[in-house]
TIRO-2110 file (N, C-alpha, C; in Angstrom, 1 decimal):
// TIRO-2110
6.4, 16.5, -5.8, N, 1, A
6.2, 15.7, -4.6, CA, 1, A
4.7, 15.4, -4.4, C, 1, A
4.0, 14.7, -5.3, N, 2, A
2.6, 14.5, -5.1, CA, 2, A
2.3, 13.6, -3.9, C, 2, A
3.3, 12.8, -3.5, N, 3, A
3.0, 11.9, -2.4, CA, 3, A
2.8, 12.6, -1.1, C, 3, A
3.1, 13.9, -1.1, N, 4, A
2.9, 14.8, 0.1, CA, 4, A
1.5, 15.4, 0.2, C, 4, A
0.7, 15.2, -0.9, N, 5, A
-0.6, 15.8, -1.0, CA, 5, A
-1.7, 14.7, -1.2, C, 5, A
-1.5, 13.6, -0.5, N, 6, A
-2.4, 12.5, -0.7, CA, 6, A
-3.5, 12.4, 0.4, C, 6, A
-4.6, 11.9, 0.2, N, 7, A
-5.6, 11.7, 1.2, CA, 7, A
-5.1, 10.6, 2.2, C, 7, A
-5.7, 10.4, 3.3, N, 8, A
-5.3, 9.4, 4.3, CA, 8, A
-5.2, 8.0, 3.6, C, 8, A
-4.2, 7.3, 3.9, N, 9, A
-3.8, 6.0, 3.2, CA, 9, A
-3.8, 4.8, 4.1, C, 9, A
-4.3, 3.7, 3.5, N, 10, A
-4.1, 2.4, 4.1, CA, 10, A
-3.1, 1.7, 3.2, C, 10, A
-2.0, 1.2, 3.8, N, 11, A
-0.9, 0.6, 3.0, CA, 11, A
-0.9, -0.9, 3.3, C, 11, A
-0.8, -1.7, 2.2, N, 12, A
-0.9, -3.1, 2.4, CA, 12, A
0.4, -3.8, 1.8, C, 12, A
1.0, -4.6, 2.6, N, 13, A
2.2, -5.4, 2.2, CA, 13, A
2.0, -6.8, 2.7, C, 13, A
2.9, -7.7, 2.1, N, 14, A
2.8, -9.1, 2.5, CA, 14, A
3.1, -10.0, 1.3, C, 14, A
3.0, -11.3, 1.4, N, 15, A
3.3, -12.2, 0.3, CA, 15, A
2.0, -12.6, -0.4, C, 15, A
1.1, -13.1, 0.4, N, 16, A
-0.2, -13.6, -0.1, CA, 16, A
-1.4, -12.8, 0.4, C, 16, A
-2.3, -12.5, -0.5, N, 17, A
-3.6, -11.9, -0.1, CA, 17, A
-3.6, -10.4, -0.2, C, 17, A
-2.6, -9.7, -0.6, N, 18, A
-2.6, -8.2, -0.7, CA, 18, A
-3.7, -7.8, -1.6, C, 18, A
-3.9, -8.4, -2.8, N, 19, A
-4.9, -8.0, -3.7, CA, 19, A
-6.3, -8.2, -3.2, C, 19, A
-6.5, -9.3, -2.6, N, 20, A
-7.8, -9.7, -2.0, CA, 20, A
-8.2, -8.7, -0.9, C, 20, A
-7.2, -8.4, 0.0, N, 21, A
-7.5, -7.5, 1.1, CA, 21, A
-7.8, -6.1, 0.6, C, 21, A
-7.1, -5.7, -0.4, N, 22, A
-7.3, -4.4, -1.0, CA, 22, A
-8.7, -4.3, -1.7, C, 22, A
-9.1, -5.4, -2.4, N, 23, A
-10.4, -5.5, -3.1, CA, 23, A
-11.5, -5.5, -2.1, C, 23, A
-11.4, -6.2, -1.0, N, 24, A
-12.4, -6.3, 0.0, CA, 24, A
-12.6, -4.9, 0.7, C, 24, A
-11.5, -4.3, 1.0, N, 25, A
-11.5, -2.9, 1.6, CA, 25, A
-12.2, -1.9, 0.7, C, 25, A
-11.8, -2.0, -0.6, N, 26, A
-12.4, -1.0, -1.5, CA, 26, A
-13.9, -1.2, -1.6, C, 26, A
-14.4, -2.4, -1.6, N, 27, A
-15.8, -2.6, -1.6, CA, 27, A
-16.5, -2.1, -0.3, C, 27, A
-15.8, -2.4, 0.8, N, 28, A
-16.4, -1.9, 2.1, CA, 28, A
-16.4, -0.4, 2.2, C, 28, A
-15.3, 0.2, 1.8, N, 29, A
-15.3, 1.7, 1.9, CA, 29, A
-16.3, 2.3, 0.9, C, 29, A
-16.4, 1.8, -0.3, N, 30, A
-17.4, 2.3, -1.2, CA, 30, A
-18.8, 2.2, -0.7, C, 30, A
-19.1, 1.0, -0.1, N, 31, A
-20.5, 0.8, 0.4, CA, 31, A
-20.8, 1.6, 1.7, C, 31, A
-19.7, 2.1, 2.3, N, 32, A
-19.9, 3.0, 3.4, CA, 32, A
-20.2, 4.5, 2.9, C, 32, A
-20.2, 4.6, 1.6, N, 33, A
-20.5, 6.0, 1.0, CA, 33, A
-19.3, 6.9, 0.9, C, 33, A
-18.1, 6.3, 1.0, N, 34, A
-16.8, 7.1, 0.8, CA, 34, A
-16.2, 6.9, -0.5, C, 34, A
-15.4, 7.9, -0.9, N, 35, A
-14.7, 7.8, -2.2, CA, 35, A
-13.3, 7.3, -1.9, C, 35, A
-12.8, 6.4, -2.8, N, 36, A
-11.5, 5.7, -2.5, CA, 36, A
-10.7, 5.5, -3.8, C, 36, A
-9.5, 6.0, -3.8, N, 37, A
-8.5, 5.7, -4.8, CA, 37, A
-7.8, 4.4, -4.5, C, 37, A
-7.4, 3.6, -5.5, N, 38, A
-6.7, 2.4, -5.3, CA, 38, A
-5.5, 2.2, -6.2, C, 38, A
-4.4, 1.7, -5.7, N, 39, A
-3.2, 1.4, -6.5, CA, 39, A
-2.8, 0.0, -6.2, C, 39, A
-2.8, -0.9, -7.2, N, 40, A
-2.5, -2.3, -7.0, CA, 40, A
-1.6, -2.8, -8.2, C, 40, A
-1.0, -3.9, -8.0, N, 41, A
-0.2, -4.6, -9.0, CA, 41, A
-0.1, -6.1, -8.7, C, 41, A
0.1, -6.9, -9.7, N, 42, A
0.0, -6.6, -11.1, CA, 42, A
-1.4, -6.4, -11.6, C, 42, A
-1.6, -6.1, -12.9, N, 43, A
-3.0, -6.1, -13.4, CA, 43, A
-3.3, -7.5, -14.0, C, 43, A
-4.5, -7.8, -14.2, N, 44, A
-4.9, -9.1, -14.7, CA, 44, A
-5.1, -9.0, -16.2, C, 44, A
-5.8, -8.0, -16.7, N, 45, A
-6.1, -7.9, -18.1, CA, 45, A
-5.6, -6.6, -18.7, C, 45, A
-5.9, -5.5, -18.1, N, 46, A
-5.5, -4.2, -18.6, CA, 46, A
-4.7, -3.4, -17.6, C, 46, A
-3.7, -2.7, -18.1, N, 47, A
-2.8, -1.9, -17.2, CA, 47, A
-3.7, -1.0, -16.3, C, 47, A
-4.7, -0.4, -16.8, N, 48, A
-5.5, 0.5, -16.1, CA, 48, A
-6.1, 0.0, -14.8, C, 48, A
-6.1, -1.3, -14.6, N, 49, A
-6.6, -1.9, -13.4, CA, 49, A
-5.7, -1.5, -12.2, C, 49, A
-4.5, -1.1, -12.5, N, 50, A
-3.6, -0.8, -11.4, CA, 50, A
-4.0, 0.5, -10.7, C, 50, A
-4.6, 1.4, -11.4, N, 51, A
-4.9, 2.7, -10.9, CA, 51, A
-6.4, 3.0, -11.0, C, 51, A
-7.1, 3.0, -9.8, N, 52, A
-8.5, 3.3, -9.8, CA, 52, A
-8.7, 4.7, -9.1, C, 52, A
-9.4, 5.6, -9.8, N, 53, A
-9.7, 6.9, -9.2, CA, 53, A
-11.1, 6.9, -8.8, C, 53, A
-11.3, 7.0, -7.5, N, 54, A
-12.6, 6.9, -6.9, CA, 54, A
-13.3, 5.7, -7.5, C, 54, A
-12.6, 4.6, -7.4, N, 55, A
-13.1, 3.2, -7.8, CA, 55, A
-13.3, 3.0, -9.2, C, 55, A
-13.0, 3.9, -10.1, N, 56, A
-13.1, 3.7, -11.5, CA, 56, A
-11.7, 3.6, -12.2, C, 56, A
-11.6, 2.7, -13.1, N, 57, A
-10.3, 2.5, -13.8, CA, 57, A
-9.9, 3.8, -14.4, C, 57, A
-8.6, 4.1, -14.3, N, 58, A
-8.1, 5.4, -14.9, CA, 58, A
-8.3, 5.3, -16.5, C, 58, A
-8.7, 6.4, -17.0, N, 59, A
-8.9, 6.5, -18.5, CA, 59, A
-7.5, 6.5, -19.2, C, 59, A
-7.5, 6.0, -20.4, N, 60, A
-6.2, 5.9, -21.2, CA, 60, A
-5.6, 7.3, -21.4, C, 60, A
-6.5, 8.2, -21.8, N, 61, A
-5.9, 9.6, -22.1, CA, 61, A
-5.3, 10.3, -20.9, C, 61, A
-6.0, 10.1, -19.8, N, 62, A
-5.5, 10.7, -18.5, CA, 62, A
-4.2, 10.0, -18.1, C, 62, A
-4.1, 8.7, -18.2, N, 63, A
-3.0, 7.9, -17.9, CA, 63, A
-1.8, 8.4, -18.7, C, 63, A
-2.0, 8.5, -20.0, N, 64, A
-1.0, 8.9, -20.9, CA, 64, A
-0.4, 10.3, -20.6, C, 64, A
-1.3, 11.2, -20.2, N, 65, A
-0.9, 12.6, -19.9, CA, 65, A
-0.1, 12.5, -18.6, C, 65, A
-0.5, 11.7, -17.6, N, 66, A
0.3, 11.7, -16.4, CA, 66, A
1.7, 11.1, -16.6, C, 66, A
1.7, 10.0, -17.4, N, 67, A
3.0, 9.4, -17.6, CA, 67, A
4.0, 10.3, -18.4, C, 67, A
3.4, 11.1, -19.3, N, 68, A
4.3, 12.0, -20.0, CA, 68, A
4.8, 13.1, -19.1, C, 68, A
3.9, 13.6, -18.2, N, 69, A
4.3, 14.6, -17.2, CA, 69, A
5.4, 14.0, -16.3, C, 69, A
5.3, 12.8, -15.9, N, 70, A
6.3, 12.1, -15.0, CA, 70, A
7.6, 11.9, -15.7, C, 70, A
7.5, 11.5, -17.0, N, 71, A
8.7, 11.3, -17.8, CA, 71, A
9.5, 12.7, -18.0, C, 71, A
8.7, 13.7, -18.2, N, 72, A
9.3, 15.1, -18.3, CA, 72, A
10.0, 15.5, -17.0, C, 72, A
9.3, 15.3, -15.9, N, 73, A
9.9, 15.6, -14.6, CA, 73, A
11.1, 14.8, -14.3, C, 73, A
11.2, 13.6, -14.8, N, 74, A
12.3, 12.6, -14.5, CA, 74, A
13.6, 13.0, -15.3, C, 74, A
13.4, 13.8, -16.3, N, 75, A
14.6, 14.3, -17.1, CA, 75, A
15.5, 13.2, -17.5, C, 75, A
14.9, 12.1, -18.1, N, 76, A
15.7, 11.0, -18.6, CA, 76, A
16.6, 10.3, -17.6, C, 76, A
16.4, 10.5, -16.3, N, 77, A
17.1, 9.8, -15.3, CA, 77, A
16.7, 8.3, -15.3, C, 77, A
17.5, 7.4, -14.7, N, 78, A
17.1, 6.0, -14.7, CA, 78, A
15.9, 5.9, -13.7, C, 78, A
14.9, 5.1, -14.1, N, 79, A
13.7, 4.8, -13.3, CA, 79, A
13.1, 3.5, -13.7, C, 79, A
12.6, 2.8, -12.8, N, 80, A
12.0, 1.5, -13.1, CA, 80, A
10.5, 1.7, -13.6, C, 80, A
10.0, 0.7, -14.2, N, 81, A
8.6, 0.7, -14.6, CA, 81, A
7.7, 0.9, -13.4, C, 81, A
7.9, 0.2, -12.3, N, 82, A
7.0, 0.4, -11.1, CA, 82, A
7.2, 1.8, -10.5, C, 82, A
8.4, 2.4, -10.5, N, 83, A
8.5, 3.7, -10.0, CA, 83, A
7.8, 4.8, -10.8, C, 83, A
7.9, 4.7, -12.1, N, 84, A
7.2, 5.7, -12.9, CA, 84, A
5.7, 5.5, -12.8, C, 84, A
5.3, 4.3, -12.8, N, 85, A
3.8, 4.0, -12.6, CA, 85, A
3.3, 4.5, -11.3, C, 85, A
4.1, 4.3, -10.2, N, 86, A
3.7, 4.8, -8.9, CA, 86, A
3.6, 6.3, -8.9, C, 86, A
4.6, 7.0, -9.5, N, 87, A
4.6, 8.4, -9.6, CA, 87, A
3.4, 8.9, -10.3, C, 87, A
3.0, 8.3, -11.4, N, 88, A
1.8, 8.7, -12.1, CA, 88, A
0.5, 8.5, -11.3, C, 88, A
0.5, 7.4, -10.5, N, 89, A
-0.7, 7.2, -9.7, CA, 89, A
-0.8, 8.2, -8.6, C, 89, A
0.4, 8.5, -7.9, N, 90, A
0.4, 9.6, -6.9, CA, 90, A
0.0, 10.9, -7.4, C, 90, A
0.4, 11.2, -8.6, N, 91, A
0.1, 12.5, -9.3, CA, 91, A
-1.4, 12.6, -9.5, C, 91, A
-2.0, 11.5, -10.0, N, 92, A
-3.5, 11.5, -10.2, CA, 92, A
-4.2, 11.6, -8.8, C, 92, A
-3.7, 10.9, -7.8, N, 93, A
-4.4, 10.9, -6.5, CA, 93, A
-4.3, 12.2, -5.8, C, 93, A
-3.2, 12.9, -6.1, N, 94, A
-3.0, 14.2, -5.4, CA, 94, A
-3.9, 15.3, -6.1, C, 94, A
-4.4, 15.1, -7.3, N, 95, A
-5.2, 16.1, -8.0, CA, 95, A
-6.7, 15.9, -7.9, C, 95, A
-7.1, 14.7, -7.6, N, 96, A
-8.5, 14.4, -7.6, CA, 96, A
-9.0, 14.0, -6.2, C, 96, A
-9.9, 14.7, -5.6, N, 97, A
-10.4, 14.6, -4.3, CA, 97, A
-10.9, 13.1, -4.0, C, 97, A
-10.6, 12.6, -2.9, N, 98, A
-11.0, 11.3, -2.4, CA, 98, A
-11.0, 11.3, -0.9, C, 98, A
-11.7, 10.4, -0.3, N, 99, A
-11.7, 10.3, 1.2, CA, 99, A
-10.5, 9.5, 1.7, C, 99, A
-10.0, 8.6, 0.8, N, 100, A
-9.0, 7.6, 1.2, CA, 100, A
-8.3, 7.0, 0.0, C, 100, A
-7.1, 6.4, 0.3, N, 101, A
-6.3, 5.7, -0.7, CA, 101, A
-6.0, 4.3, -0.1, C, 101, A
-6.2, 3.3, -1.0, N, 102, A
-5.7, 1.9, -0.7, CA, 102, A
-4.5, 1.7, -1.5, C, 102, A
-3.4, 1.4, -0.9, N, 103, A
-2.1, 1.4, -1.6, CA, 103, A
-1.4, 0.0, -1.3, C, 103, A
-1.2, -0.7, -2.4, N, 104, A
-0.5, -2.0, -2.3, CA, 104, A
0.9, -1.9, -2.7, C, 104, A
1.8, -2.5, -1.9, N, 105, A
3.2, -2.5, -2.3, CA, 105, A
3.4, -3.4, -3.5, C, 105, A
4.5, -3.1, -4.2, N, 106, A
4.8, -3.9, -5.4, CA, 106, A
5.7, -5.1, -5.0, C, 106, A
6.9, -4.8, -4.4, N, 107, A
7.9, -5.8, -4.0, CA, 107, A
8.5, -5.4, -2.7, C, 107, A
8.3, -6.2, -1.7, N, 108, A
8.9, -5.9, -0.4, CA, 108, A
8.1, -4.9, 0.4, C, 108, A
8.8, -3.8, 0.8, N, 109, A
8.1, -2.8, 1.6, CA, 109, A
9.1, -1.6, 1.9, C, 109, A
10.1, -1.9, 2.6, N, 110, A
11.1, -0.9, 3.0, CA, 110, A
11.5, 0.0, 1.9, C, 110, A
11.9, -0.6, 0.8, N, 111, A
12.5, 0.1, -0.3, CA, 111, A
11.5, 0.2, -1.5, C, 111, A
10.3, -0.2, -1.3, N, 112, A
9.2, -0.1, -2.3, CA, 112, A
8.9, 1.3, -2.6, C, 112, A
8.6, 1.6, -3.9, N, 113, A
8.3, 3.0, -4.3, CA, 113, A
7.1, 3.6, -3.6, C, 113, A
6.2, 2.7, -3.1, N, 114, A
5.0, 3.2, -2.4, CA, 114, A
5.3, 3.7, -1.0, C, 114, A
6.5, 3.3, -0.5, N, 115, A
6.8, 3.6, 0.9, CA, 115, A
7.2, 5.1, 1.2, C, 115, A
7.0, 5.9, 0.2, N, 116, A
7.3, 7.4, 0.5, CA, 116, A
6.1, 8.1, 1.1, C, 116, A
5.0, 7.4, 1.1, N, 117, A
3.7, 8.0, 1.6, CA, 117, A
3.9, 8.4, 3.1, C, 117, A
3.4, 9.6, 3.4, N, 118, A
3.5, 10.1, 4.8, CA, 118, A
2.3, 9.9, 5.6, C, 118, A
1.1, 10.1, 5.0, N, 119, A
-0.1, 10.2, 5.8, CA, 119, A
-0.9, 8.8, 5.8, C, 119, A
-0.4, 7.9, 6.6, N, 120, A
-1.0, 6.6, 6.7, CA, 120, A
-1.9, 6.5, 7.9, C, 120, A
-3.1, 6.1, 7.7, N, 121, A
-4.0, 5.8, 8.9, CA, 121, A
-3.8, 4.4, 9.4, C, 121, A
-3.3, 3.5, 8.5, N, 122, A
-3.1, 2.2, 8.9, CA, 122, A
-2.2, 1.4, 7.9, C, 122, A
-1.4, 0.5, 8.4, N, 123, A
-0.7, -0.5, 7.5, CA, 123, A
-1.2, -1.9, 7.8, C, 123, A
-1.4, -2.7, 6.8, N, 124, A
-1.8, -4.0, 6.9, CA, 124, A
-0.8, -5.0, 6.4, C, 124, A
-0.4, -6.0, 7.2, N, 125, A
0.5, -7.0, 6.7, CA, 125, A
-0.2, -8.3, 6.6, C, 125, A
-0.3, -8.8, 5.3, N, 126, A
-0.9, -10.0, 5.0, CA, 126, A
0.1, -11.1, 5.2, C, 126, A
-0.2, -12.4, 5.2, N, 127, A
0.7, -13.5, 5.5, CA, 127, A
2.0, -13.3, 4.7, C, 127, A
3.1, -13.5, 5.4, N, 128, A
4.5, -13.4, 4.8, CA, 128, A
5.1, -14.8, 4.7, C, 128, A
5.6, -15.1, 3.5, N, 129, A
6.3, -16.3, 3.3, CA, 129, A
7.5, -16.1, 2.4, C, 129, A
8.1, -17.1, 1.9, N, 130, A
9.3, -17.0, 1.1, CA, 130, A
8.9, -16.5, -0.3, C, 130, A
9.4, -15.3, -0.7, N, 131, A
9.2, -14.8, -2.1, CA, 131, A
10.2, -13.8, -2.4, C, 131, A
10.4, -13.6, -3.7, N, 132, A
11.4, -12.7, -4.2, CA, 132, A
12.7, -12.7, -3.5, C, 132, A
13.2, -14.0, -3.2, N, 133, A
14.4, -14.1, -2.4, CA, 133, A
15.6, -13.5, -2.9, C, 133, A
15.7, -13.4, -4.3, N, 134, A
16.9, -12.7, -4.9, CA, 134, A
16.9, -11.2, -4.6, C, 134, A
15.8, -10.6, -4.2, N, 135, A
15.8, -9.2, -3.8, CA, 135, A
15.6, -9.0, -2.3, C, 135, A
14.8, -9.8, -1.6, N, 136, A
14.4, -9.6, -0.3, CA, 136, A
15.3, -10.3, 0.8, C, 136, A
15.9, -11.4, 0.4, N, 137, A
16.7, -12.2, 1.4, CA, 137, A
16.3, -13.7, 1.3, C, 137, A
17.2, -14.5, 1.9, N, 138, A
17.0, -15.9, 1.8, CA, 138, A
16.3, -16.6, 3.0, C, 138, A
15.9, -15.8, 4.0, N, 139, A
15.3, -16.3, 5.2, CA, 139, A
13.9, -15.6, 5.4, C, 139, A
13.0, -16.2, 6.1, N, 140, A
11.7, -15.6, 6.4, CA, 140, A
11.9, -14.3, 7.2, C, 140, A
12.9, -14.3, 8.1, N, 141, A
13.2, -13.1, 8.9, CA, 141, A
13.6, -11.9, 8.0, C, 141, A
14.5, -12.2, 7.1, N, 142, A
15.0, -11.1, 6.2, CA, 142, A
13.8, -10.5, 5.4, C, 142, A
13.0, -11.5, 4.8, N, 143, A
11.9, -11.1, 4.0, CA, 143, A
10.9, -10.3, 4.8, C, 143, A
10.6, -10.8, 6.0, N, 144, A
9.7, -10.1, 6.9, CA, 144, A
10.2, -8.7, 7.3, C, 144, A
11.5, -8.5, 7.5, N, 145, A
12.0, -7.2, 7.9, CA, 145, A
11.8, -6.2, 6.7, C, 145, A
12.0, -6.7, 5.5, N, 146, A
11.8, -5.8, 4.3, CA, 146, A
10.3, -5.4, 4.2, C, 146, A
9.4, -6.4, 4.4, N, 147, A
8.0, -6.1, 4.2, CA, 147, A
7.4, -5.2, 5.4, C, 147, A
8.0, -5.5, 6.6, N, 148, A
7.6, -4.7, 7.8, CA, 148, A
8.1, -3.3, 7.7, C, 148, A
9.0, -3.0, 6.7, N, 149, A
9.5, -1.6, 6.5, CA, 149, A
8.5, -0.6, 6.2, C, 149, A
7.2, -1.0, 5.9, N, 150, A
6.2, 0.0, 5.7, CA, 150, A
5.6, 0.5, 7.0, C, 150, A
5.9, -0.1, 8.1, N, 151, A
5.4, 0.2, 9.4, CA, 151, A
6.0, 1.5, 9.9, C, 151, A
5.6, 2.6, 9.3, N, 152, A
6.1, 3.9, 9.8, CA, 152, A
5.0, 4.9, 9.5, C, 152, A
5.0, 6.0, 10.2, N, 153, A
3.9, 7.0, 10.1, CA, 153, A
2.5, 6.4, 10.1, C, 153, A
2.3, 5.5, 11.0, N, 154, A
1.0, 4.8, 11.0, CA, 154, A
0.3, 5.2, 12.3, C, 154, A
-1.1, 5.2, 12.2, N, 155, A
-1.9, 5.3, 13.5, CA, 155, A
-2.2, 4.0, 14.0, C, 155, A
-2.2, 2.9, 13.1, N, 156, A
-2.4, 1.6, 13.6, CA, 156, A
-1.7, 0.6, 12.6, C, 156, A
-1.5, -0.6, 13.1, N, 157, A
-0.9, -1.7, 12.3, CA, 157, A
-1.8, -2.9, 12.5, C, 157, A
-2.2, -3.5, 11.4, N, 158, A
-3.0, -4.8, 11.5, CA, 158, A
-2.2, -5.9, 10.8, C, 158, A
-2.0, -7.0, 11.5, N, 159, A
-1.3, -8.1, 10.9, CA, 159, A
-2.2, -9.3, 10.9, C, 159, A
-2.2, -10.0, 9.8, N, 160, A
-3.0, -11.3, 9.7, CA, 160, A
-2.2, -12.4, 10.4, C, 160, A
-2.8, -13.6, 10.3, N, 161, A
-2.1, -14.8, 10.8, CA, 161, A
-0.8, -14.9, 10.2, C, 161, A
0.3, -15.1, 11.0, N, 162, A
1.7, -15.1, 10.6, CA, 162, A
2.4, -16.2, 11.2, C, 162, A
3.6, -16.6, 10.6, N, 163, A
4.5, -17.5, 11.3, CA, 163, A
5.0, -16.8, 12.5, C, 163, A
5.4, -17.6, 13.6, N, 164, A
5.8, -17.0, 14.8, CA, 164, A
6.9, -16.0, 14.7, C, 164, A
7.9, -16.3, 13.9, N, 165, A
9.0, -15.4, 13.7, CA, 165, A
8.6, -14.0, 13.1, C, 165, A
7.6, -14.1, 12.2, N, 166, A
7.1, -12.8, 11.6, CA, 166, A
6.3, -12.0, 12.7, C, 166, A
5.5, -12.8, 13.5, N, 167, A
4.7, -12.1, 14.5, CA, 167, A
5.6, -11.4, 15.5, C, 167, A
6.7, -12.1, 15.9, N, 168, A
7.6, -11.5, 16.9, CA, 168, A
8.2, -10.2, 16.3, C, 168, A
8.7, -10.3, 15.1, N, 169, A
9.3, -9.1, 14.4, CA, 169, A
8.3, -7.9, 14.3, C, 169, A
7.0, -8.3, 14.0, N, 170, A
6.0, -7.2, 13.9, CA, 170, A
5.7, -6.6, 15.2, C, 170, A
5.7, -7.4, 16.3, N, 171, A
5.4, -6.9, 17.6, CA, 171, A
6.6, -6.0, 18.0, C, 171, A
7.8, -6.4, 17.8, N, 172, A
9.0, -5.6, 18.1, CA, 172, A
9.0, -4.3, 17.4, C, 172, A
8.7, -4.3, 16.1, N, 173, A
8.7, -3.1, 15.3, CA, 173, A
7.6, -2.1, 15.8, C, 173, A
6.4, -2.7, 16.0, N, 174, A
5.3, -1.8, 16.5, CA, 174, A
5.7, -1.2, 17.9, C, 174, A
6.3, -1.9, 18.8, N, 175, A
6.7, -1.4, 20.1, CA, 175, A
7.8, -0.3, 19.9, C, 175, A
8.8, -0.6, 19.1, N, 176, A
9.9, 0.4, 18.9, CA, 176, A
9.3, 1.7, 18.3, C, 176, A
8.3, 1.6, 17.4, N, 177, A
7.8, 2.8, 16.8, CA, 177, A
6.5, 3.4, 17.5, C, 177, A
6.2, 2.7, 18.6, N, 178, A
5.0, 3.2, 19.4, CA, 178, A
3.7, 3.3, 18.6, C, 178, A
3.5, 2.2, 17.8, N, 179, A
2.3, 2.2, 17.0, CA, 179, A
1.4, 1.0, 17.5, C, 179, A
0.1, 1.3, 17.8, N, 180, A
-0.8, 0.2, 18.2, CA, 180, A
-0.8, -1.0, 17.1, C, 180, A
-0.7, -2.2, 17.6, N, 181, A
-0.7, -3.4, 16.8, CA, 181, A
-2.0, -4.2, 17.0, C, 181, A
-2.7, -4.4, 16.0, N, 182, A
-3.9, -5.2, 16.1, CA, 182, A
-3.7, -6.6, 15.4, C, 182, A
-4.0, -7.6, 16.2, N, 183, A
-3.8, -9.0, 15.7, CA, 183, A
-5.1, -9.8, 15.7, C, 183, A
-5.0, -11.0, 15.2, N, 184, A
-6.2, -11.9, 15.2, CA, 184, A
-6.6, -12.0, 16.7, C, 184, A
-7.9, -12.2, 16.9, N, 185, A
-8.4, -12.3, 18.2, CA, 185, A
-8.8, -11.0, 18.9, C, 185, A
-8.5, -9.9, 18.2, N, 186, A
-8.9, -8.6, 18.8, CA, 186, A
-10.4, -8.3, 18.7, C, 186, A
-10.9, -7.6, 19.6, N, 187, A
-12.3, -7.2, 19.5, CA, 187, A
-12.4, -6.0, 18.5, C, 187, A
-12.8, -6.2, 17.3, N, 188, A
-12.8, -5.1, 16.3, CA, 188, A
-13.8, -4.0, 16.6, C, 188, A
-14.8, -4.2, 17.4, N, 189, A
-15.7, -3.1, 17.8, CA, 189, A
-14.9, -2.0, 18.5, C, 189, A
-13.8, -2.3, 19.1, N, 190, A
-13.0, -1.3, 19.8, CA, 190, A
-12.4, -0.3, 18.8, C, 190, A
-12.0, -0.8, 17.6, N, 191, A
-11.4, 0.1, 16.7, CA, 191, A
-12.3, 0.5, 15.5, C, 191, A
-13.4, 0.0, 15.4, N, 192, A
-14.3, 0.2, 14.3, CA, 192, A
-14.5, 1.7, 14.0, C, 192, A
-14.7, 2.5, 15.1, N, 193, A
-15.0, 3.9, 14.9, CA, 193, A
-13.8, 4.7, 14.3, C, 193, A
-12.6, 4.2, 14.3, N, 194, A
-11.5, 4.8, 13.7, CA, 194, A
-11.4, 4.7, 12.2, C, 194, A
-12.1, 3.7, 11.7, N, 195, A
-12.0, 3.5, 10.2, CA, 195, A
-13.3, 3.8, 9.5, C, 195, A
-14.4, 4.0, 10.2, N, 196, A
-15.7, 4.3, 9.5, CA, 196, A
-16.1, 5.7, 9.8, C, 196, A
END
């Protein structure tokens, strides 16, 4: 259960902009003098881009060792590529000290392998639109409900500019779970101290 031994996490879901938001945050956190692990997908050139340990790409030998350990623990049970990759990333992140983790969902949110994380300081929802309809649903509401499934165990929720139906669902979810929701137009100076 390496996901129970992770540093405070910022979890990012949405349709567009997840990678950009994660990249911007990594740069900001690094420049603030903090150490940050990052898990993203897909990769652009090398698989190692998916797992950054304190901002450095994971080494091939260490990645191999982690994947072998995860395969052994899995005992030949059925597992997806993304699930085993996520397990390896969590295993690495649980063993190497860092101040924070930036975690990007792979597909959706509610049933995404990354959604087992308990210690979230914040979840961010980037713009949601029609995508992966064969898995997430055929309407924007169904897709949004899946992606908003990461809104649990949070201290704060940040949502970007969204379609009205998505914004309403996000507000409803935040209210039901009693989590502060930050939207566009908020005075960021009020919350800055919580993140730096």
